[in-house]
C-alpha positions in Angstrom: -14.1 7.1 21.8 -12.4 5.9 24.5 -9.0 7.5 25.0 -7.4 4.1 26.5 -7.1 2.7 23.0 -7.6 3.4 19.4 -10.7 1.8 18.2 -11.2 1.3 14.3 -14.5 1.2 13.2 -15.5 1.0 9.3 -16.6 4.3 7.8 -19.0 4.8 5.1 -17.4 7.4 2.8 -18.7 9.0 -0.1 -16.7 9.5 -3.1 -17.1 12.8 -3.2 -15.6 15.0 -6.2 -15.7 18.7 -6.2 -16.8 20.8 -9.6 -16.7 18.2 -12.1 -20.5 17.7 -13.0 -21.3 18.2 -16.6 -18.3 17.0 -17.8 -19.0 14.3 -20.6 -15.0 14.4 -21.5 -13.8 13.1 -18.2 -14.3 9.4 -17.4 -14.6 9.9 -14.0 -16.6 7.4 -11.3 -16.5 4.5 -13.2 -14.9 0.9 -12.4 -12.8 -0.4 -14.6 -13.0 -4.5 -14.5 -11.0 -6.5 -16.6 -12.3 -9.7 -15.8 -15.4 -11.6 -14.2 -16.1 -9.7 -11.0 -18.3 -12.4 -9.6 -16.8 -15.1 -7.3 -19.1 -17.8 -7.0 -18.6 -22.0 -7.7 -15.7 -24.1 -7.6 -12.0 -22.8 -8.6 -10.4 -25.8 -10.2 -7.1 -23.9 -11.7 -4.5 -21.6 -10.4 -6.2 -17.9 -10.6 -4.5 -14.8 -9.6 -7.4 -11.5 -8.8 -7.0 -8.5 -10.2 -6.7 -5.4 -7.8 -8.3 -3.3 -9.8 -11.5 -5.1 -9.6 -14.2 -4.9 -7.1 -15.2 -8.5 -7.0 -18.6 -9.7 -5.5 -19.0 -12.8 -3.9 -22.3 -13.9 -5.1 -22.3 -17.9 -3.6 -20.0 -20.2 -2.0 -16.5 -19.7 -3.9 -14.7 -23.1 -3.5 -10.8 -23.6 -4.2 -10.5 -27.1 -5.0 -7.7 -29.4 -4.2 -4.6 -28.8 -6.5 -5.9 -25.1 -6.8 -4.2 -21.9 -5.9 -6.2 -18.5 -5.5 -3.6 -15.6 -5.2 -4.9 -12.0 -4.0 -3.0 -9.4 -4.5 -2.4 -6.1 -2.2 -5.3 -3.7 -2.5 -8.1 -6.4 -3.6 -11.7 -6.0 -2.0 -14.1 -8.5 -2.6 -17.7 -7.4 -1.2 -20.1 -10.5 -0.4 -23.9 -10.2 -1.1 -26.1 -11.3 2.2 -26.5 -15.1 2.9 -25.7 -18.0 4.3 -24.3 -19.7 1.2 -22.0 -16.7 0.6 -18.3 -17.9 1.8 -15.0 -18.5 0.5 -13.6 -21.6 1.1 -10.2 -23.7 0.6 -10.3 -27.1 0.3 -8.2 -30.1 1.9 -5.0 -29.6 -0.8 -5.9 -26.4 -1.9 -4.1 -23.2 -1.3 -4.6 -19.5 -0.9 -2.1 -16.8 -1.3 -3.3 -13.5 0.7 -0.9 -10.9 -0.3 -1.5 -7.8 1.0 0.5 -5.1 2.3 0.3 -2.7 5.5 -0.7 0.4 2.7 -3.0 -2.0 0.6 -4.5 -4.7 2.9 -6.9 -7.0 1.0 -10.6 -6.7 2.2 -13.4 -9.1 2.6 -16.6 -7.3 3.2 -20.4 -7.3 2.6 -22.4 -5.0 0.6 -24.7 -4.7 3.4 -22.3 -4.2 6.3 -23.9 -5.8 8.9 -22.5 -8.6 11.2 -23.8 -12.0 10.3 -23.9 -11.3 6.2 -21.7 -14.0 5.1 -19.5 -16.8 5.9 -16.1 -15.3 6.0 -13.1 -17.5 5.1 -12.8 -21.0 5.9 -9.5 -23.2 5.3 -8.8 -27.0 5.6 -6.1 -28.8 5.7 -4.6 -32.0 6.5 -3.0 -31.4 10.1 -3.9 -33.4 13.1 -7.2 -33.1 14.9 -9.1 -35.0 17.6 -11.7 -35.8 15.1 -9.3 -38.0 13.0 -8.6 -38.1 9.4 -11.0 -36.7 6.6 -13.8 -35.4 9.4 -16.7 -33.6 7.8 -16.6 -29.7 9.0 -20.0 -28.2 9.6 -19.5 -25.9 6.9 -20.7 -27.1 3.3 -19.5 -30.8 4.0 -16.3 -29.8 3.7 -13.4 -32.6 4.7 -10.6 -31.8 7.1 -8.0 -33.3 9.3 -4.9 -36.2 8.7 -1.5 -36.8 9.7 0.3 -34.0 8.5 1.3 -31.2 11.1 3.4 -29.4 8.7 0.7 -28.8 6.1 1.0 -26.0 3.8 -2.5 -24.5 2.9 -0.7 -21.3 1.7 -0.2 -17.9 3.5 -2.2 -14.6 4.5 -0.8 -11.1 5.2 -2.7 -8.2 5.8 -6.2 -9.5 5.7 -9.1 -7.4 6.9 -12.7 -9.8 7.6 -15.8 -7.8 8.2 -19.5 -8.7 9.1 -19.1 -12.4 8.7 -20.8 -14.9 10.8 -23.8 -15.9 9.0 -26.2 -18.2 10.7 -25.7 -21.9 9.2 -28.5 -23.7 11.2 -29.8 -23.6 14.7 -27.0 -24.8 16.5 -24.2 -23.7 14.3 -22.7 -20.2 12.4 -19.7 -19.2 10.8 -16.7 -17.4 11.7 -14.8 -14.7 10.5 -11.6 -16.7 9.7 -12.3 -20.6 10.4 -9.2 -23.1 10.3 -10.2 -26.6 10.2 -6.8 -28.8 11.0 -4.6 -26.4 9.2 -1.0 -27.0 9.1 1.9 -25.3 10.5 3.9 -24.4 7.4 0.6 -22.3 6.3 2.0 -18.6 7.3 -0.6 -16.4 8.7 0.0 -12.8 9.9 -1.5 -9.2 10.0 -5.2 -10.3 10.4 -8.2 -8.0 11.4 -11.4 -9.6 11.9 -14.2 -7.2 13.0 -18.1 -6.9 13.6 -18.6 -10.9 13.0 -21.9 -12.3 14.8 -19.8 -15.6 15.9 -15.9 -15.8 16.9 -13.2 -14.1 15.0 -10.9 -16.7 14.6 -11.5 -20.6 15.4 -9.2 -23.5 15.2 -10.3 -26.6 15.0 -7.5 -28.8 15.6 -4.4 -28.4 13.5 -0.9 -26.6 14.1 -1.4 -23.2 12.8 0.1 -19.9 14.4 -1.2 -16.6 13.7 0.9 -13.4 14.4 -0.8 -9.8 14.7 -4.1 -10.6 15.4 -6.7 -7.7 15.8 -10.5 -8.8 16.5 -12.9 -5.8 17.3 -16.4 -6.5 18.0 -16.9 -9.7 17.4 -20.5 -11.5 18.8 -19.9 -14.7 20.3 -15.9 -15.2 21.0 -13.1 -13.5 19.7 -10.5 -16.2 19.4 -12.0 -20.0 20.0 -10.4 -23.2 19.7 -11.2 -27.1 19.8 -10.3 -30.6 18.5 -6.6 -29.9 20.4 -5.6 -27.0 18.5 -2.0 -27.0 19.5 -0.3 -23.7 17.6 0.0 -20.3 18.7 -1.0 -16.6 18.3 1.5 -13.6 18.7 0.5 -9.9 19.4 -3.2 -10.1 19.5 -5.2 -7.2 20.3 -9.2 -7.6 21.1 -11.7 -4.8 21.3 -15.1 -5.4 22.9 -17.9 -2.7 23.3 -20.8 -4.5 22.7 -22.6 -6.2 25.6 -24.0 -9.2 23.8 -20.5 -10.8 23.4 -19.4 -14.3 24.8 -15.8 -14.1 25.5 -12.1 -12.9 23.9 -10.9 -16.6 24.3 -13.2 -19.6 24.4 -11.3 -23.1 24.8 -12.9 -26.5 24.3 -11.9 -30.0 24.2 -8.4 -31.6 24.7 -5.6 -29.6 26.1 -3.1 -29.7 23.6 -1.5 -26.6 25.0 -1.2 -24.2 22.6 0.5 -20.8 23.3 -0.9 -17.2 23.6 2.1 -14.4 23.5 1.2 -10.8 24.0 -2.5 -10.8 24.2 -4.5 -7.6 25.1 -8.3 -7.5 25.6 -10.2 -4.4 26.2 -14.0 -4.5 27.1 -16.3 -1.4 27.9 -19.1 -4.0 28.8 -17.7 -6.1 31.2 -18.1 -9.7 30.5 -15.7 -13.1 30.7 -12.3 -12.7 29.1 -10.8 -16.1 29.2 -13.1 -19.3 29.2 -11.9 -22.8 29.1 -14.3 -25.9 28.9 -13.5 -29.4 29.5 -10.1 -30.0 30.5 -8.6 -27.7 27.6 -5.8 -25.3 28.3 -3.1 -22.9 27.5 0.5 -21.3 28.0 -0.1 -17.4 28.2 2.5 -14.7 28.6 2.2 -11.0 28.2 -1.3 -11.0 29.1 -3.5 -7.7 29.9 -7.0 -7.6 30.6 -8.9 -4.3 30.8 -12.7 -4.0 32.0 -14.0 -7.6 32.2 -15.9 -8.8 34.9 -14.5 -12.1 35.1 -11.2 -12.9 34.0 -11.1 -16.9 34.1 -13.8 -19.1 33.7 -13.8 -23.2 34.1 -17.2 -23.4 32.9 -16.7 -27.6 33.5 -14.6 -27.4 36.4 -11.3 -28.2 34.7 -8.0 -27.5 36.4 -6.8 -24.1 36.7 -3.2 -25.6 36.5 -4.3 -26.3 32.6 -3.7 -22.9 32.0 -0.2 -21.3 32.7 0.0 -17.7 32.9 3.7 -16.1 33.0 4.7 -19.4 34.4 2.4 -19.9 37.2 -1.4 -21.6 37.4 -3.9 -19.1 36.4 -6.2 -17.9 39.1 -9.9 -16.8 38.5 -9.4 -14.3 41.8 -7.0 -12.1 39.8 -8.5 -9.7 37.4 -5.0 -9.7 35.2 -5.1 -6.0 34.8 -1.9 -4.6 33.5 -0.5 -2.2 31.0 -1.5 -3.0 27.3 1.2 -5.8 26.0 0.3 -5.1 22.5 0.2 -1.6 21.0 -2.5 -0.8 19.0 -0.6 1.2 16.8 0.6 -2.0 15.2 -2.8 -2.2 13.8 -3.1 1.2 12.0 -3.3 -0.2 8.7 -6.7 -1.5 9.4 -8.2 1.9 9.3 -6.8 2.6 5.7 -8.3 -0.6 4.7 -11.6 -0.2 5.8 -12.0 3.2 4.5 -10.8 2.2 1.0 -13.5 1.7 -1.8 -13.7 0.6 -5.4 -11.1 2.4 -7.8 -12.7 5.6 -9.4 -11.5 6.1 -13.0 -9.1 9.3 -14.3 -9.0 9.8 -17.7 -9.9 12.3 -20.8 -9.9 15.8 -21.0 -10.7 18.1 -17.5 -12.5 21.0 -19.1 -13.6 22.3 -15.3 -11.9 23.0 -12.0 -11.8 19.6 -10.1 -10.4 19.0 -6.7 -9.8 15.5 -6.1 -11.1 13.6 -2.6 -8.5 12.3 -0.6 -10.4 9.5 0.8 -11.3 8.1 -2.7 -9.0 5.7 -4.7 -8.3 6.8 -8.0 -7.4 4.7 -11.1 -5.6 6.7 -14.2 -6.7 4.0 -16.8 -5.9 6.5 -19.9 -4.4 9.7 -20.6 -5.4 12.5 -18.2 -5.5 15.9 -19.5 -5.9 19.0 -17.5 -7.1 21.6 -20.4 -5.7 25.5 -20.6 -7.9 27.5 -18.5 -8.7 24.9 -15.7 -7.6 23.7 -12.8 -6.7 20.2 -11.3 -6.3 20.6 -7.4 -5.1 17.3 -5.5 -5.0 17.6 -1.8 -2.9 16.1 0.9 -2.7 12.3 1.3 -4.5 11.6 -2.3 -3.1 8.5 -4.1 -3.3 8.0 -7.7 -2.8 4.5 -9.2 -1.4 3.7 -12.7 -2.7 1.3 -14.7 0.2 -0.8 -16.2 -0.3 0.7 -19.1 2.7 1.8 -20.6 2.8 5.1 -22.8 -1.0 5.3 -22.9 -0.9 6.1 -19.1 0.0 9.5 -17.9 -0.9 12.9 -16.6 -0.4 16.0 -18.7 -1.3 19.5 -17.8 -1.8 21.9 -20.9 0.1 25.2 -21.3 -2.6 27.9 -19.8 -3.5 24.9 -17.5 -2.4 24.7 -13.9 -2.1 21.9 -11.1 -2.2 22.4 -7.7 -0.2 19.2 -5.9 -1.3 19.9 -2.1 0.5 17.2 -0.2 2.2 17.6 3.2 5.4 16.5 4.6 3.4 13.9 6.9 0.6 13.3 4.3 2.3 13.3 0.6 0.4 13.1 -2.7 1.5 9.6 -4.5 1.3 8.6 -8.2 2.1 5.2 -9.0 1.7 2.0 -10.5 0.5 -0.6 -8.5 3.7 -2.9 -8.6 5.9 0.0 -9.0 7.7 -1.3 -11.9 9.7 0.8 -14.1 7.9 1.9 -17.2 4.5 0.8 -15.8 3.2 4.6 -16.7 4.3 7.9 -18.4 4.3 9.9 -15.1 3.5 13.8 -15.0 3.8 16.1 -17.7 3.3 20.1 -17.1 3.7 22.3 -19.8 4.3 26.3 -19.6 4.6 29.4 -21.3 8.4 30.4 -20.4 11.1 30.6 -23.1 12.9 27.4 -24.8 15.4 27.2 -27.5 12.6 25.5 -29.4 10.7 28.6 -29.6 6.8 29.3 -29.1 4.3 26.8 -29.1 6.8 23.8 -29.7 5.2 20.3 -30.1 6.5 17.8 -27.4 7.1 14.6 -27.9 4.5 13.6 -25.5 1.2 13.1 -26.8 1.5 16.4 -29.4 1.2 18.8 -26.2 2.0 22.3 -27.1 4.8 24.3 -24.9 6.7 27.3 -24.9 6.5 31.4 -25.0 8.0 34.5 -23.8 6.6 34.7 -20.5 9.2 33.3 -18.0 7.3 34.0 -14.9 4.4 32.0 -16.0 2.7 30.0 -13.1 1.4 26.4 -13.5 0.7 26.0 -10.1 2.0 24.4 -7.0 3.6 20.9 -6.7 4.5 20.2 -3.3 5.2 16.6 -1.4 4.7 14.4 -4.0 6.1 10.8 -4.9 6.2 9.5 -8.4 6.8 5.4 -8.4 7.5 3.5 -11.6 7.0 5.9 -14.6 9.0 6.1 -17.7 7.3 4.3 -20.0 8.4 4.0 -23.8 7.0 6.2 -26.3 8.6 5.2 -29.5 12.2 3.8 -30.4 13.9 7.1 -29.6 11.7 8.6 -26.8 10.3 7.9 -23.3 8.5 9.5 -20.6 10.3 10.6 -17.2 8.8 10.7 -13.7 8.4 14.5 -13.7 8.7 16.3 -17.3 8.6 19.9 -17.2 8.5 21.6 -20.9 9.2 25.1 -20.5 7.5 25.6 -17.2 7.9 29.5 -15.8 9.6 30.6 -12.4 6.3 31.1 -10.6 5.4 27.7 -10.5 6.4 26.0 -7.1 7.9 22.4 -7.3 9.1 21.2 -3.8 9.6 18.0 -1.9 9.4 16.0 -5.0 10.6 12.0 -4.8 10.9 10.0 -7.9 11.4 6.4 -7.4 12.1 3.4 -9.8 11.5 5.2 -13.5 12.5 3.4 -16.6 14.0 7.1 -18.1 14.9 10.4 -16.0 13.6 11.1 -12.8 12.9 14.8 -13.8 13.6 16.4 -17.2 13.7 20.1 -18.1 12.8 21.2 -21.6 13.6 24.8 -21.0 11.7 27.0 -18.9 12.5 29.1 -15.5 11.3 26.8 -13.2 13.1 26.0 -9.7 12.8 23.0 -7.4 13.5 22.5 -3.7 14.3 19.2 -2.1 14.6 16.6 -5.0 14.7 12.7 -4.0 15.6 10.5 -7.0 16.2 6.7 -6.5 17.1 4.6 -8.9 15.7 6.0 -12.4 17.2 4.2 -15.0 18.5 6.8 -17.4 19.3 10.2 -16.2 18.3 11.2 -12.2 18.0 14.9 -13.7 18.3 15.9 -17.4 18.0 19.6 -19.0 17.6 20.9 -22.4 16.6 23.7 -24.3 18.3 26.1 -22.4 16.6 25.7 -18.9 18.0 28.0 -16.4 16.4 27.7 -13.2 17.7 26.6 -9.7 17.9 23.2 -8.2 18.4 23.3 -4.2 19.0 20.2 -2.3 19.1 17.2 -4.2 19.6 13.7 -3.5 20.5 10.7 -5.9 20.8 7.3 -5.2 21.9 4.7 -7.7 21.9 0.8 -6.5 20.9 -0.7 -10.1 23.7 -0.8 -12.3 21.7 -0.2 -15.5 21.4 3.7 -15.4 23.1 6.3 -17.2 23.7 9.3 -15.3 23.1 11.5 -11.9 23.3 14.7 -14.1 22.8 14.8 -18.1 22.8 18.2 -19.5 22.4 19.1 -23.4 22.1 22.1 -25.6 22.5 25.7 -25.2 24.3 26.9 -21.5 21.9 29.0 -20.0 23.7 28.2 -17.0 21.3 26.8 -14.2 22.2 26.3 -10.7 22.4 23.5 -8.3 22.7 24.6 -4.7 23.5 21.2 -2.6 23.8 18.1 -4.8 24.5 14.7 -3.3 24.7 11.5 -5.6 25.8 8.2 -4.3 26.3 4.8 -6.5 27.1 1.5 -5.3 27.5 0.3 -9.1 29.9 2.6 -10.4 28.9 4.6 -13.2 28.8 8.0 -14.8 28.0 10.9 -12.3 27.6 14.2 -14.5 27.4 14.6 -17.9 27.6 17.6 -20.2 26.8 17.1 -23.7 27.5 20.1 -26.4 28.1 23.3 -24.5 26.0 23.0 -21.8 27.0 23.4 -17.9 25.8 24.6 -14.3 27.0 26.5 -11.5 27.1 24.1 -8.8 27.9 24.5 -5.1 28.4 22.1 -2.3 28.8 18.6 -4.7 29.4 15.2 -3.0 29.6 12.5 -5.1 30.7 8.8 -4.0 30.9 5.5 -5.8 30.9 6.4 -9.4 33.5 5.2 -11.8 33.6 8.5 -13.5 32.8 11.6 -11.8 32.7 14.1 -14.9 31.9 13.3 -18.7 32.2 16.2 -21.1 30.8 14.0 -24.3 31.2 16.4 -26.9 34.3 18.3 -25.6 32.6 21.4 -23.8 34.7 23.7 -22.2 35.3 22.8 -18.4 34.6 26.6 -17.7 31.0 25.8 -18.7 30.6 23.9 -15.5 31.7 26.4 -12.3 31.6 23.9 -9.2 32.4 25.7 -5.7 33.5 28.3 -7.7 35.9 26.8 -10.1 35.9 25.5 -13.5 35.0 21.6 -13.2 38.0 19.7 -13.1 38.1 16.0 -14.7 40.1 14.2 -12.1 38.7 15.7 -8.8 36.5 13.4 -6.6 34.6 15.9 -5.4 33.8 14.1 -2.1 34.5 16.4 0.2 31.2 18.2 0.3 28.4 18.1 3.0 25.9 15.6 2.0 22.0 16.6 1.8 20.6 15.5 5.1 17.6 13.7 4.0 16.5 12.3 7.8 13.8 14.6 7.8 12.4 14.0 4.5 9.7 11.6 5.8 7.6 12.2 2.6 10.1 10.4 0.3 9.0 7.0 2.3 5.1 7.5 1.0 3.8 4.6 -1.4 0.3 3.7 -2.6 
């Protein structure tokens, strides 16, 4: 790999799983389609694809005028090989590609060879020198009009790979083809790789593109003709194949498009920028590295047609300069290329299993680690929970073990795709420590059994874990939490946990002796921290935020007081509410408490003794502000930012 820049290549990753063979109860390795996975024919009404389905492009798929195709984050479309395999948006149709940096939309081919398929074609009603209702070389599509503000939709975080199929002896598809697309069409964060023709080509129109990554496209990385007058901003071109044509090719009339911050790197020489006829552009922030020719005026056009940094272009200059575009801006491309179809997690795990951090897992039913077995989840693993409410959760039985081996730089993430409250049930761990419910009590979740007499019981290690969108409703009286700990013992490690946007408690302790270090709880609807049944562990470094007004408390304690310990507690509300609530005779010992923004700091719902709660060495005082402690410093808690 050239040390000058980061090259991004698709990786053929195997979805490996350790020690999961001969397990008939585990639904592992199955895709979970919920609709027709084949894309072909005409789309005549609005349709939103399902990101949990891997779609197959089996023919031309045309979004007809008046229809909208919406493609959510994380969706993969895999094309069969052939010149009739492409996605097109007719003039008057719309496409919404709603990817994200962590879950880009990927359009690729099954064969993974350049020229396998035709890419994405969009037709608009903006101006082109071909006039109104011109006929495209692709499928007889109509494009062009008089509306330079035409809107064909939006594209954000899209990867197109292996396009450029041959149409006929004179024509090929591109990765992204924009026929007279208008200025109101938003196109940002697009990567086009390994095409057998151009990366992106503009046929007239006024469309602009921001954040464009182009790698090893065989003809021209960027091509325009027919009077395109838009702009491209923040473009990085990588070329190490020796058969490419140019980084930029322009042809036809000069409508003076704008090129801002354009970096192109070649390992094989070649031509950087080629301008045919009287085409031109205004360029700022140009950096060329490794090309034999910087500017080529194939038809003898005026060098003044191209302005570079406010001056006429000069073919005698190399325009070698420090890169104006940071390759790190496109780090999202690698994760998108590595993504594969989801692999299901469900059923009973009756043998030890280690997940694979490079595999996308879909939790599509209850997944239970049975007694005597261990589930190991490596750093960086992401588990996407189906939006299925109370039927979707991970449970660890009493006598089983879970090892979540996240790191601060690469935490494990469990969450629903959209991160909405109550989408799923979270993580439930059952142990053999004491609880006031006795031995072999029955949990409100799935009839799980918990509780015993081994306070130093070990259910595993849970470190650097982010849980998002849990708290599904079980019945009229009960809900899941983000992390539920039933009689979990003190030898269990729980450290660096973030629980975000739950519909019930963030973490709830049902008895047990387990302790937690570094817990971040953001906008959990009921209680951020809840305990009952005589839990008596320790929590060190708790940071709670409330910006949604429908929460219950920061702390809720109930039942017998076994005096758990809290060291360094920060709870901040921007919407009032109650901070710490103690029911019956429950209590705790708290040191370094900082509260901010609550209407009520302490609530003893059942008039329990204030001495049950010791705060900084003194009995709780109902009128105390508790705002002089030191806030927990979360500036180094980078793991709390991780998402699917």
